[in-house]
C-alpha positions in Angstrom: 84.4 56.0 103.5 81.7 56.0 105.9 78.9 58.8 106.0 80.7 60.3 109.0 84.0 60.3 107.6 82.6 61.6 104.1 81.0 64.4 105.9 84.0 65.1 107.9 86.2 65.0 104.5 83.2 67.4 103.1 84.0 69.9 106.0 87.4 70.1 105.4 87.0 70.4 101.6 85.0 73.2 102.2 86.5 75.1 105.1 85.7 75.8 108.5 82.0 76.4 107.8 81.0 73.3 106.1 80.4 73.6 102.0 81.3 76.5 100.4 84.5 78.7 100.1 86.8 78.2 103.2 86.8 80.8 105.5 90.4 82.4 104.6 88.9 82.6 100.8 86.1 84.3 101.7 88.0 86.9 103.9 90.4 87.3 100.5 87.3 88.0 98.9 85.7 90.4 101.1 89.4 92.4 101.4 89.1 92.2 97.6 85.7 94.0 97.5 86.6 96.7 100.3 89.8 97.4 98.4 87.6 97.6 94.9 85.5 100.3 96.7 88.1 101.9 98.7 89.4 102.8 95.3 86.8 103.7 93.3 85.8 106.2 96.5 89.0 107.3 96.0 88.6 107.7 92.4 85.4 109.9 93.1 87.0 111.8 95.4 89.8 112.5 93.1 87.7 113.2 90.3 85.9 115.6 92.1 88.9 117.3 93.3 90.6 117.3 89.7 87.6 119.3 88.3 88.0 122.0 91.0 91.6 122.0 90.0 91.2 122.4 86.4 88.6 124.5 86.8 90.5 127.1 89.2 93.5 126.4 87.0 91.5 127.9 83.9 89.9 130.8 85.5 92.7 132.1 86.9 94.7 131.7 83.7 91.9 132.3 81.2 88.9 133.3 83.3 87.6 136.9 83.8 90.1 139.4 84.5 92.9 136.5 83.3 94.0 136.9 86.9 97.5 135.0 86.6 97.5 134.7 82.9 101.2 135.3 82.6 101.7 133.4 85.6 100.8 129.6 85.0 102.9 127.8 87.7 101.4 130.2 90.4 98.0 129.6 88.9 98.8 125.8 89.0 100.1 126.0 93.0 96.7 127.9 94.0 94.4 125.5 92.0 96.3 122.5 93.5 95.7 123.9 97.0 91.8 124.7 96.4 91.4 120.8 95.1 93.5 119.7 97.9 91.0 121.3 100.4 88.0 119.3 98.8 90.0 116.2 98.6 91.0 116.3 102.4 87.1 116.3 103.2 86.4 113.9 100.8 89.2 111.1 101.4 88.7 111.7 105.6 85.4 111.2 105.7 84.3 108.9 103.0 86.9 107.3 100.9 89.7 106.3 103.8 86.9 106.7 106.7 87.5 103.1 108.1 91.4 104.3 108.1 91.3 107.7 110.1 93.1 107.4 113.2 92.5 109.4 116.5 94.7 112.2 115.5 93.5 114.3 112.9 96.2 116.9 113.1 98.8 114.3 112.3 96.7 113.2 109.5 96.1 116.7 108.1 99.9 117.1 108.2 100.7 114.0 106.2 97.8 114.8 104.0 98.9 118.0 103.2 102.9 116.6 102.9 101.4 113.9 100.4 99.2 116.4 98.2 102.3 118.8 98.3 104.6 116.2 96.5 101.3 115.7 94.3 101.3 119.1 93.2 104.8 119.3 92.6 104.7 116.6 90.3 102.3 118.4 88.4 104.2 121.6 88.8 107.2 119.8 87.5 105.8 118.6 84.2 104.3 121.8 83.7 107.9 123.1 84.0 109.4 120.8 81.9 106.7 121.2 79.6 107.1 125.2 79.3 110.9 125.9 79.6 112.4 122.7 78.5 110.4 121.9 75.7 109.0 124.9 75.0 105.6 124.6 74.6 103.7 127.4 75.8 100.2 127.0 74.6 97.1 126.5 76.9 96.6 123.3 75.3 100.5 122.3 76.1 99.7 123.7 79.6 96.9 121.5 80.4 98.0 118.2 79.1 101.4 118.7 81.1 100.0 119.8 84.3 96.3 118.4 83.6 96.8 114.8 82.6 100.9 113.9 83.0 101.3 115.7 86.3 97.7 114.6 88.0 98.3 110.9 86.7 101.6 111.2 88.3 100.2 113.0 91.6 97.2 110.4 92.0 99.4 107.2 91.7 101.6 109.1 94.7 98.6 110.6 96.5 96.8 106.6 96.8 100.0 105.0 98.2 100.8 107.4 100.9 97.3 107.9 101.6 96.9 104.0 102.3 100.0 103.8 103.9 101.0 106.9 105.9 98.0 109.1 106.3 94.9 107.0 107.1 96.5 104.4 109.3 94.0 103.5 111.7 92.0 100.4 112.4 90.0 99.6 109.3 86.3 98.8 110.4 85.7 94.8 110.3 83.2 94.2 107.7 80.4 90.8 107.3 80.7 89.0 103.7 79.0 91.4 101.8 81.4 94.3 103.1 79.1 96.2 105.1 80.9 97.6 108.2 80.2 95.7 111.3 80.1 97.2 114.7 83.0 96.1 117.1 82.4 94.9 120.7 82.7 97.0 123.5 86.1 96.6 125.0 86.0 94.8 128.0 86.5 97.1 131.0 88.1 94.3 133.6 91.3 94.0 131.4 
């Protein structure tokens, strides 16, 4: 092999940019890193919303005045609604900011629908625990609603947020995963 052939062979093995990882591999790696960051942000927003949900639920059941002490399902619905508002802000403007569309009302309606399904999972597990299994202690209520129900709802929410709600074009990223400004559209086209 001549020097020129060897250099060409090395460039072919290393991808379009010469040595190192091929471009397709680098793009997959950036995409993987972007997905991990997105999941971490989704988890952070979800964690904050979870704290809001559990706090409001327990305040309504056990807190001052025990406003809904004899209505745990209603307390769970109210707590889920408050947590949904907190989650909307965090997911729209941080976790899935790159996927926002130009139709925020559509996103909000879908977001509320998805969260309704997620909340229904928590309420359903609480209902099964209470009324099918006969578990009526505050600990049983919390495990059913805030552990099992929230886990099921969280999985459902992530999939739906990613594929139904925040479907706008993702912002391009550089090799380090930082957002890159897009070129302005060509006005002559």
